[in-house]
C-alpha positions as a Markdown table, in Angstrom:
| # | Residue | x | y | z |
|---|---|---|---|---|
| 1 | Met | 12.5 | 5.5 | -15.0 |
| 2 | Ser | 16.6 | 4.0 | -14.3 |
| 3 | Arg | 16.3 | 0.2 | -13.9 |
| 4 | Val | 18.7 | -2.3 | -12.1 |
| 5 | Val | 21.2 | -3.7 | -14.3 |
| 6 | Leu | 21.1 | -7.1 | -14.0 |
| 7 | Arg | 24.4 | -8.8 | -13.8 |
| 8 | Ser | 25.5 | -12.0 | -15.7 |
| 9 | Ala | 24.0 | -15.1 | -14.8 |
| 10 | Ser | 25.9 | -18.0 | -13.3 |
| 11 | Arg | 28.1 | -20.3 | -14.5 |
| 12 | Ala | 26.2 | -22.9 | -14.0 |
| 13 | Ala | 22.9 | -21.0 | -15.5 |
| 14 | Val | 24.9 | -20.2 | -18.8 |
| 15 | Arg | 25.5 | -24.3 | -19.4 |
| 16 | Ser | 21.9 | -24.8 | -18.6 |
| 17 | Pro | 19.7 | -25.1 | -21.9 |
| 18 | Gln | 16.7 | -23.6 | -20.0 |
| 19 | Pro | 16.0 | -20.1 | -20.6 |
| 20 | Arg | 18.3 | -17.6 | -18.9 |
| 21 | Trp | 15.3 | -15.6 | -17.4 |
| 22 | Leu | 14.7 | -18.4 | -14.8 |
| 23 | Tyr | 18.3 | -18.3 | -13.3 |
| 24 | Leu | 17.6 | -14.5 | -12.5 |
| 25 | Arg | 18.9 | -14.4 | -8.6 |
| 26 | Ala | 16.1 | -15.1 | -6.5 |
| 27 | Ser | 17.3 | -12.5 | -4.1 |
| 28 | Leu | 17.4 | -9.5 | -7.0 |
| 29 | Asn | 15.5 | -6.7 | -5.2 |
| 30 | Pro | 15.8 | -2.6 | -4.4 |
| 31 | Trp | 16.1 | -3.6 | -0.9 |
| 32 | Gly | 19.0 | -3.1 | -0.3 |
| 33 | Ala | 19.7 | -5.7 | 2.4 |
| 34 | Leu | 18.7 | -8.4 | 0.7 |
| 35 | Ala | 21.0 | -7.9 | -2.5 |
| 36 | Pro | 24.2 | -7.0 | -1.7 |
| 37 | Arg | 25.4 | -6.7 | -5.3 |
| 38 | His | 22.4 | -4.0 | -5.7 |
| 39 | Gln | 23.3 | -1.9 | -3.3 |
| 40 | Asp | 23.2 | 1.4 | -5.8 |
| 41 | Ile | 21.5 | 4.6 | -5.0 |
| 42 | Arg | 19.2 | 5.7 | -7.8 |
| 43 | Ser | 17.9 | 9.2 | -8.1 |
| 44 | His | 14.6 | 9.2 | -9.5 |
| 45 | Ser | 13.0 | 12.5 | -8.4 |
| 46 | Thr | 10.3 | 13.6 | -10.9 |
| 47 | Ser | 9.6 | 16.8 | -8.1 |
| 48 | Ser | 11.1 | 19.9 | -8.3 |
| 49 | Thr | 8.9 | 21.1 | -5.7 |
| 50 | Ser | 10.3 | 18.5 | -3.1 |
| 51 | Pro | 13.3 | 19.3 | -1.5 |
| 52 | Arg | 13.4 | 15.1 | 0.0 |
| 53 | Gly | 13.0 | 14.1 | -3.3 |
| 54 | Ser | 9.9 | 12.1 | -4.4 |
| 55 | Ser | 9.0 | 8.7 | -5.3 |
| 56 | Val | 7.5 | 10.0 | -8.5 |
| 57 | Ser | 8.9 | 8.4 | -12.0 |
| 58 | Ala | 8.2 | 10.2 | -14.9 |
| 59 | Ser | 8.0 | 7.5 | -17.5 |
| 60 | Glu | 5.3 | 6.1 | -14.9 |
| 61 | Val | 3.7 | 9.1 | -14.9 |
| 62 | Ser | 3.5 | 9.2 | -18.6 |
| 63 | His | 2.3 | 5.3 | -18.7 |
| 64 | Phe | -0.8 | 6.1 | -16.8 |
| 65 | Thr | -1.5 | 9.7 | -18.0 |
| 66 | Gln | -2.6 | 7.8 | -21.0 |
| 67 | Leu | -4.6 | 5.1 | -19.1 |
| 68 | Ala | -6.8 | 7.9 | -17.6 |
| 69 | Ser | -9.3 | 8.7 | -20.2 |
| 70 | Ser | -10.4 | 4.3 | -19.7 |
| 71 | Trp | -9.6 | 4.6 | -16.1 |
| 72 | Trp | -13.6 | 4.1 | -14.8 |
| 73 | Asp | -14.2 | 1.8 | -17.9 |
| 74 | Pro | -15.0 | -2.0 | -16.6 |
| 75 | His | -14.0 | -3.7 | -19.7 |
| 76 | Gly | -10.7 | -1.4 | -20.5 |
| 77 | Pro | -7.3 | -1.4 | -19.7 |
| 78 | Ser | -8.2 | -1.4 | -15.5 |
| 79 | Arg | -10.8 | -4.2 | -16.0 |
| 80 | Leu | -8.8 | -6.1 | -13.2 |
| 81 | Leu | -8.7 | -3.4 | -10.5 |
| 82 | His | -12.7 | -3.1 | -10.5 |
| 83 | Leu | -12.6 | -6.9 | -10.0 |
| 84 | Met | -10.1 | -6.8 | -7.6 |
| 85 | Asn | -11.7 | -4.3 | -5.6 |
| 86 | Pro | -14.5 | -6.5 | -3.7 |
| 87 | Leu | -11.4 | -8.3 | -2.5 |
| 88 | Arg | -9.3 | -5.6 | -1.0 |
| 89 | His | -12.5 | -4.6 | 1.6 |
| 90 | Asp | -12.2 | -8.1 | 2.7 |
| 91 | Phe | -8.6 | -8.4 | 3.3 |
| 92 | Ile | -9.1 | -4.8 | 5.1 |
| 93 | Lys | -11.8 | -6.5 | 7.2 |
| 94 | Ser | -9.8 | -9.7 | 7.8 |
| 95 | Cys | -6.5 | -8.0 | 8.8 |
| 96 | Val | -8.9 | -5.6 | 11.5 |
| 97 | Val | -10.9 | -8.3 | 12.7 |
| 98 | Ser | -7.1 | -11.2 | 13.3 |
| 99 | Ser | -5.6 | -8.5 | 15.1 |
| 100 | Ser | -8.3 | -7.7 | 17.2 |
| 101 | Pro | -8.6 | -9.3 | 20.5 |
| 102 | Ser | -12.5 | -10.5 | 21.7 |
| 103 | Asn | -13.6 | -8.4 | 23.8 |
| 104 | Pro | -15.2 | -10.2 | 26.9 |
| 105 | Ser | -17.9 | -7.4 | 27.5 |
| 106 | Asn | -19.1 | -8.2 | 24.1 |
| 107 | Pro | -21.9 | -11.1 | 24.0 |
| 108 | Ser | -21.3 | -11.2 | 20.5 |
| 109 | Asn | -17.9 | -11.8 | 20.8 |
| 110 | Gln | -17.1 | -9.6 | 17.7 |
| 111 | Pro | -13.7 | -8.9 | 17.4 |
| 112 | Val | -12.6 | -5.2 | 18.9 |
| 113 | Gly | -12.7 | -2.7 | 16.0 |
| 114 | Thr | -15.3 | -4.3 | 13.6 |
| 115 | Glu | -18.3 | -2.8 | 12.2 |
| 116 | Gln | -20.4 | -3.6 | 14.8 |
| 117 | Glu | -18.3 | -1.6 | 17.0 |
| 118 | Lys | -16.8 | 1.2 | 14.9 |
| 119 | Pro | -19.3 | 4.1 | 15.5 |
| 120 | Lys | -20.6 | 5.4 | 12.5 |
| 121 | Gly | -17.9 | 7.9 | 10.0 |
| 122 | Ser | -15.5 | 7.0 | 12.1 |
| 123 | Tyr | -12.7 | 5.5 | 9.9 |
| 124 | Thr | -10.3 | 7.8 | 7.8 |
| 125 | Phe | -8.4 | 6.7 | 5.2 |
| 126 | Leu | -4.6 | 7.7 | 3.0 |
| 127 | Asp | -5.3 | 5.4 | -0.4 |
| 128 | Ile | -1.7 | 6.3 | -2.5 |
| 129 | Gly | -1.7 | 5.9 | -5.7 |
| 130 | Cys | -5.2 | 6.0 | -6.3 |
| 131 | Gly | -5.2 | 6.3 | -9.6 |
| 132 | Gly | -9.0 | 7.3 | -11.1 |
| 133 | Gly | -10.1 | 6.5 | -7.9 |
| 134 | Ile | -11.9 | 3.1 | -7.8 |
| 135 | Phe | -10.8 | 1.9 | -3.8 |
| 136 | Ala | -11.2 | 5.3 | -2.8 |
| 137 | Ser | -14.2 | 6.3 | -3.9 |
| 138 | Ser | -15.7 | 2.7 | -3.1 |
| 139 | Ala | -14.0 | 3.4 | 0.8 |
| 140 | Ala | -15.5 | 6.7 | 0.9 |
| 141 | Arg | -18.9 | 5.0 | 0.7 |
| 142 | Leu | -18.5 | 2.9 | 3.6 |
| 143 | Pro | -20.6 | 4.0 | 6.4 |
| 144 | Thr | -18.2 | 3.6 | 8.9 |
| 145 | Thr | -15.7 | 5.9 | 7.4 |
| 146 | Arg | -15.4 | 10.0 | 8.1 |
| 147 | Ser | -13.1 | 11.0 | 5.3 |
| 148 | Val | -10.6 | 9.7 | 2.5 |
| 149 | Thr | -8.0 | 11.5 | 1.4 |
| 150 | Ala | -6.6 | 10.3 | -2.4 |
| 151 | Ile | -3.4 | 11.3 | -3.9 |
| 152 | Asp | -1.6 | 10.6 | -7.4 |
| 153 | Pro | 0.8 | 12.1 | -8.9 |
| 154 | Thr | -1.1 | 11.9 | -12.5 |
| 155 | Pro | -2.6 | 14.8 | -12.8 |
| 156 | Glu | -5.0 | 13.5 | -15.7 |
| 157 | Val | -6.3 | 10.5 | -13.5 |
| 158 | Ile | -7.2 | 13.0 | -10.8 |
| 159 | Val | -9.1 | 15.0 | -12.8 |
| 160 | Val | -11.0 | 11.6 | -14.0 |
| 161 | Ala | -11.5 | 11.0 | -10.1 |
| 162 | Asn | -12.8 | 14.5 | -9.5 |
| 163 | Arg | -15.0 | 14.1 | -12.5 |
| 164 | His | -16.9 | 10.6 | -11.4 |
| 165 | Lys | -16.7 | 12.3 | -7.6 |
| 166 | Arg | -18.8 | 14.8 | -8.7 |
| 167 | Ser | -21.4 | 12.5 | -10.1 |
| 168 | Asp | -22.2 | 10.9 | -6.7 |
| 169 | Pro | -23.8 | 13.6 | -4.1 |
| 170 | Leu | -22.5 | 11.5 | -1.2 |
| 171 | Leu | -18.8 | 11.7 | -2.2 |
| 172 | Ser | -19.5 | 14.9 | -3.0 |
| 173 | Gln | -20.3 | 16.0 | 0.5 |
| 174 | Pro | -17.2 | 18.4 | 2.1 |
| 175 | Gly | -14.5 | 16.6 | 3.6 |
| 176 | Arg | -16.0 | 13.2 | 2.3 |
| 177 | Leu | -13.4 | 12.4 | -0.6 |
| 178 | Thr | -10.4 | 14.3 | -1.6 |
| 179 | Tyr | -8.5 | 13.9 | -4.0 |
| 180 | Leu | -5.0 | 15.5 | -4.4 |
| 181 | Asn | -2.2 | 15.6 | -7.0 |
| 182 | Cys | 0.8 | 15.1 | -5.3 |
| 183 | Ala | 3.5 | 12.1 | -3.9 |
| 184 | Ile | 3.7 | 11.0 | -0.4 |
| 185 | Glu | 6.5 | 12.9 | 0.2 |
| 186 | Asp | 4.5 | 16.5 | -0.5 |
| 187 | Leu | 1.4 | 15.8 | 1.2 |
| 188 | Ala | 2.1 | 17.5 | 4.2 |
| 189 | Ser | 2.4 | 20.9 | 2.5 |
| 190 | His | -1.2 | 20.0 | 0.5 |
| 191 | Val | -3.3 | 19.2 | 3.8 |
| 192 | Gln | -4.0 | 21.8 | 6.0 |
| 193 | Pro | -4.6 | 21.0 | 10.7 |
| 194 | Gln | -8.4 | 21.2 | 10.8 |
| 195 | Pro | -10.0 | 22.2 | 13.5 |
| 196 | Gln | -12.0 | 20.0 | 16.2 |
| 197 | Ser | -15.5 | 21.4 | 14.7 |
| 198 | Ala | -14.8 | 20.7 | 11.4 |
| 199 | Leu | -13.9 | 17.1 | 11.6 |
| 200 | Gly | -17.1 | 16.4 | 13.6 |
| 201 | Pro | -17.8 | 14.5 | 16.9 |
| 202 | Gly | -15.2 | 12.1 | 18.5 |
| 203 | Ala | -13.0 | 13.6 | 15.8 |
| 204 | Asn | -8.9 | 13.8 | 16.8 |
| 205 | Leu | -7.2 | 12.6 | 13.1 |
| 206 | Glu | -5.5 | 16.3 | 13.4 |
| 207 | Lys | -6.5 | 18.0 | 16.6 |
| 208 | Asp | -3.0 | 18.4 | 18.1 |
| 209 | Arg | -1.0 | 18.7 | 14.5 |
| 210 | Leu | 0.7 | 21.4 | 13.9 |
| 211 | Pro | 2.0 | 23.3 | 10.6 |
| 212 | Gly | 5.0 | 21.4 | 9.4 |
| 213 | Glu | 3.5 | 17.7 | 11.0 |
| 214 | Val | 2.4 | 15.1 | 8.8 |
| 215 | Pro | -1.4 | 14.0 | 8.4 |
| 216 | Gln | -2.3 | 10.7 | 10.0 |
| 217 | Tyr | -4.7 | 7.9 | 9.1 |
| 218 | Asp | -6.7 | 5.1 | 10.5 |
| 219 | Phe | -5.8 | 3.0 | 7.2 |
| 220 | Val | -3.0 | 3.9 | 4.6 |
| 221 | Thr | -3.6 | 2.0 | 1.2 |
| 222 | Leu | -0.9 | 0.5 | -1.3 |
| 223 | Phe | -2.8 | -0.8 | -4.2 |
| 224 | Glu | -1.2 | -2.2 | -6.5 |
| 225 | Val | 1.8 | 0.8 | -6.0 |
| 226 | Ile | 4.7 | -0.8 | -4.6 |
| 227 | Glu | 5.7 | -2.7 | -7.7 |
| 228 | His | 6.2 | 0.9 | -9.0 |
| 229 | Ile | 8.1 | 2.3 | -6.9 |
| 230 | Ser | 12.5 | 2.2 | -7.6 |
| 231 | His | 13.3 | 2.7 | -3.6 |
| 232 | Pro | 10.4 | 0.7 | -1.7 |
| 233 | Ala | 12.2 | 0.8 | 1.7 |
| 234 | Ala | 12.5 | 4.5 | 1.8 |
| 235 | Phe | 8.9 | 5.1 | 0.0 |
| 236 | Leu | 7.2 | 2.2 | 3.0 |
| 237 | Arg | 9.0 | 5.0 | 5.2 |
| 238 | Thr | 7.3 | 8.0 | 4.4 |
| 239 | Cys | 3.6 | 6.2 | 4.4 |
| 240 | Leu | 4.2 | 4.6 | 8.0 |
| 241 | Ser | 5.0 | 8.1 | 9.5 |
| 242 | His | 1.3 | 8.9 | 8.2 |
| 243 | Leu | -0.2 | 6.1 | 9.8 |
| 244 | Arg | -1.2 | 6.9 | 13.4 |
| 245 | Pro | -0.8 | 4.4 | 16.4 |
| 246 | Gly | -3.5 | 1.5 | 16.1 |
| 247 | Gly | -3.6 | 2.0 | 12.3 |
| 248 | Tyr | -3.2 | -0.2 | 9.3 |
| 249 | Leu | -0.8 | -0.2 | 6.3 |
| 250 | Ile | -2.9 | -2.2 | 4.0 |
| 251 | Gly | -1.2 | -2.5 | -0.2 |
| 252 | Ser | -1.5 | -5.4 | -2.7 |
| 253 | Thr | 1.9 | -6.2 | -4.8 |
| 254 | Ile | 3.3 | -9.2 | -7.2 |
| 255 | Ala | 5.8 | -11.5 | -6.0 |
| 256 | Arg | 9.1 | -11.5 | -7.9 |
| 257 | His | 9.1 | -15.4 | -9.2 |
| 258 | Pro | 9.4 | -16.9 | -12.4 |
| 259 | Leu | 5.8 | -18.1 | -12.9 |
| 260 | Ser | 5.1 | -14.2 | -12.3 |
| 261 | Cys | 7.1 | -13.3 | -14.8 |
| 262 | Leu | 5.4 | -15.8 | -17.3 |
| 263 | Thr | 1.5 | -15.0 | -16.1 |
| 264 | Thr | 2.0 | -10.8 | -15.6 |
| 265 | Lys | 4.7 | -9.6 | -18.3 |
| 266 | Ile | 5.0 | -12.2 | -21.0 |
| 267 | Ile | 0.6 | -13.1 | -20.8 |
| 268 | Ala | -0.7 | -10.1 | -19.2 |
| 269 | Glu | 1.2 | -8.1 | -21.5 |
| 270 | Ala | 1.1 | -9.7 | -24.6 |
| 271 | Pro | -0.8 | -8.2 | -27.8 |
| 272 | Trp | -4.6 | -8.2 | -27.6 |
| 273 | Pro | -6.9 | -10.8 | -27.7 |
| 274 | Ile | -4.2 | -12.5 | -25.2 |
| 275 | Gly | -3.2 | -9.4 | -22.8 |
| 276 | Val | -5.4 | -7.8 | -20.5 |
| 277 | Val | -3.4 | -4.9 | -19.5 |
| 278 | Pro | -0.9 | -2.2 | -21.9 |
| 279 | His | 2.4 | -3.0 | -22.5 |
| 280 | Gly | 4.7 | -1.5 | -20.0 |
| 281 | Thr | 3.0 | -1.6 | -17.1 |
| 282 | His | 4.7 | -3.9 | -14.7 |
| 283 | Asp | 8.6 | -4.0 | -14.1 |
| 284 | Trp | 9.7 | -7.9 | -13.0 |
| 285 | Asp | 12.5 | -6.3 | -10.9 |
| 286 | Lys | 10.7 | -4.3 | -8.9 |
| 287 | Tyr | 8.7 | -6.9 | -7.7 |
| 288 | Ile | 8.5 | -7.3 | -4.2 |
| 289 | Asn | 8.4 | -11.0 | -1.8 |
| 290 | Pro | 6.2 | -11.4 | 1.1 |
| 291 | Ala | 9.5 | -12.2 | 2.9 |
| 292 | Glu | 11.1 | -9.2 | 2.0 |
| 293 | Leu | 8.1 | -7.5 | 3.4 |
| 294 | Arg | 8.5 | -9.2 | 6.6 |
| 295 | Gln | 12.4 | -8.6 | 6.6 |
| 296 | Phe | 11.9 | -5.0 | 6.4 |
| 297 | Phe | 9.3 | -4.9 | 9.2 |
| 298 | Ala | 11.5 | -6.5 | 11.3 |
| 299 | Lys | 14.3 | -4.5 | 10.9 |
| 300 | Glu | 11.9 | -1.5 | 11.7 |
| 301 | Asn | 11.2 | -2.7 | 14.5 |
| 302 | Val | 14.5 | -3.1 | 15.8 |
| 303 | Lys | 15.8 | -0.4 | 14.4 |
| 304 | Asp | 12.7 | 1.8 | 16.9 |
| 305 | Phe | 13.9 | -0.8 | 19.8 |
| 306 | Glu | 17.5 | 0.3 | 19.7 |
| 307 | Arg | 16.5 | 4.0 | 19.4 |
| 308 | Gly | 14.1 | 4.1 | 22.3 |
| 309 | Arg | 17.1 | 1.9 | 24.3 |
| 310 | Arg | 19.6 | 4.8 | 23.3 |
| 311 | Thr | 17.1 | 7.2 | 24.4 |
| 312 | Gly | 15.4 | 6.1 | 27.4 |
| 313 | Glu | 12.2 | 6.2 | 26.5 |
| 314 | Lys | 10.6 | 3.1 | 26.4 |
| 315 | Glu | 10.7 | -0.1 | 28.6 |
| 316 | Ala | 12.5 | -3.2 | 27.6 |
| 317 | Ala | 10.7 | -5.6 | 25.2 |
| 318 | Glu | 9.7 | -7.9 | 27.3 |
| 319 | Ser | 7.3 | -5.5 | 29.4 |
| 320 | Val | 3.7 | -5.7 | 28.9 |
| 321 | Lys | 2.8 | -2.4 | 26.8 |
| 322 | Val | -1.4 | -1.2 | 26.6 |
| 323 | Val | -2.1 | -0.5 | 23.0 |
| 324 | Glu | -4.9 | 2.1 | 22.9 |
| 325 | Gly | -6.0 | 0.6 | 26.3 |
| 326 | Arg | -7.4 | -2.5 | 25.0 |
| 327 | Glu | -5.0 | -4.7 | 22.9 |
| 328 | Arg | -1.9 | -5.8 | 25.6 |
| 329 | Leu | 1.2 | -7.2 | 24.3 |
| 330 | Glu | 4.1 | -9.3 | 25.7 |
| 331 | Ser | 6.5 | -7.6 | 23.0 |
| 332 | Gly | 7.3 | -3.7 | 22.7 |
| 333 | Asp | 7.2 | -4.0 | 18.7 |
| 334 | Leu | 6.4 | -0.8 | 16.8 |
| 335 | Tyr | 5.0 | -3.1 | 14.1 |
| 336 | Ala | 2.7 | -6.1 | 14.3 |
| 337 | Glu | 3.6 | -9.3 | 12.4 |
| 338 | Val | 2.9 | -8.5 | 8.5 |
| 339 | Arg | -0.2 | -10.6 | 7.5 |
| 340 | Val | -0.2 | -11.3 | 3.9 |
| 341 | Glu | -2.7 | -13.4 | 1.2 |
| 342 | Gly | -2.2 | -14.6 | -2.2 |
| 343 | Cys | -4.9 | -14.1 | -4.5 |
| 344 | Val | -5.1 | -15.3 | -8.3 |
| 345 | Tyr | -7.3 | -14.2 | -11.6 |
| 346 | Leu | -9.3 | -16.9 | -12.6 |
| 347 | Pro | -10.8 | -16.0 | -16.4 |
| 348 | Gly | -14.3 | -16.0 | -16.4 |
| 349 | Val | -14.5 | -16.8 | -12.5 |
| 350 | Gly | -12.4 | -13.2 | -11.2 |
| 351 | Trp | -9.9 | -13.1 | -8.5 |
| 352 | Lys | -10.2 | -15.8 | -5.4 |
| 353 | Phe | -8.1 | -15.8 | -2.6 |
| 354 | Val | -6.0 | -18.9 | -2.4 |
| 355 | Asn | -3.7 | -19.9 | 0.2 |
| 356 | Gly | 0.0 | -20.0 | -0.9 |
| 357 | Ser | -0.3 | -18.1 | -4.3 |
| 358 | Glu | 1.5 | -14.7 | -2.6 |
| 359 | Glu | 4.8 | -16.4 | -3.0 |
| 360 | Tyr | 4.8 | -16.7 | -6.9 |
| 361 | Gly | 1.9 | -14.0 | -8.1 |
| 362 | Asn | -0.6 | -11.4 | -6.5 |
| 363 | Tyr | -1.0 | -10.7 | -3.0 |
| 364 | Phe | -2.0 | -8.3 | -0.2 |
| 365 | Phe | -0.4 | -7.6 | 2.8 |
| 366 | Gly | -1.2 | -5.6 | 5.9 |
| 367 | Val | 0.2 | -4.6 | 9.2 |
| 368 | Arg | -0.8 | -2.9 | 12.1 |
| 369 | Lys | 1.3 | 0.1 | 13.6 |
| 370 | Leu | 1.4 | -0.8 | 17.6 |
| 371 | Arg | 1.8 | 2.8 | 18.9 |
């Protein structure tokens, strides 16, 4: 994968005796508008089957191919992902609870959308960059889950994921957990519309989907994925097209900060016994700050409003809208405010949520598609 070519530091930085890497421009990122000096478009498609290009990088596929055989080793290179998985579920629950107003008819004051209200077997998941299936398999075991579709462009990790799936009778149930070896850009061609009878009572995920239309899900997850993507804005738009109205995009990534360079590159990728992940796992240039995610979704809301105003298909932003007949909003935004929560790995303790750490290290992010 081609990497962003760093421009020389400022003159003040050159005169400074401090380490040169501390002066990498804080706005350096592949988002375009936030880094006007780095708007070069880099072609990085490795897919010969996708006419629109792919977010897949040959170097990333090669790297994760080497990790495939040890994916389910709780003490191996993927150890930190195993330890982080419980926090992924905790963050998803917190997003659902925080974005759902209390239902006056619910005496227990449970937020709409929680497990108490949601019927069993109702939620659908799309896990992008699933690897060996750590999150996908755990999500498929939840009583509120109807189906999980998990995709990854690395063939070897899909083999490992399917092998693990076959060891669990619950996961082996038809339609419960499906692994696909494809990029997100090619998903529609791999998932065929299903009849209502095949999805069970109350299912409506693909009832009205016509051939060529993209399938949509309640949750689209991107755990430790976006920092491996060269063009994150285009990638996110593709992911969001698979999110149904009322659904959630949930992910985790790393902030681009000097401290994260120290912890996730210099220390984490150091030779054994200091390092905890293989060398070359991360590219600090591709880390994304929470503010950049917020700016992206704010711009998407503006684009959507302008699109609607031109076509006359939606009311003014000040109008009151009803989402799924239960959530009243004073705005016509397409996406709700981005929710972020930082987390820190403490040796001997594990991953813990730490307020404020999202600005300099690992963090979760979540946003709801309102309509």
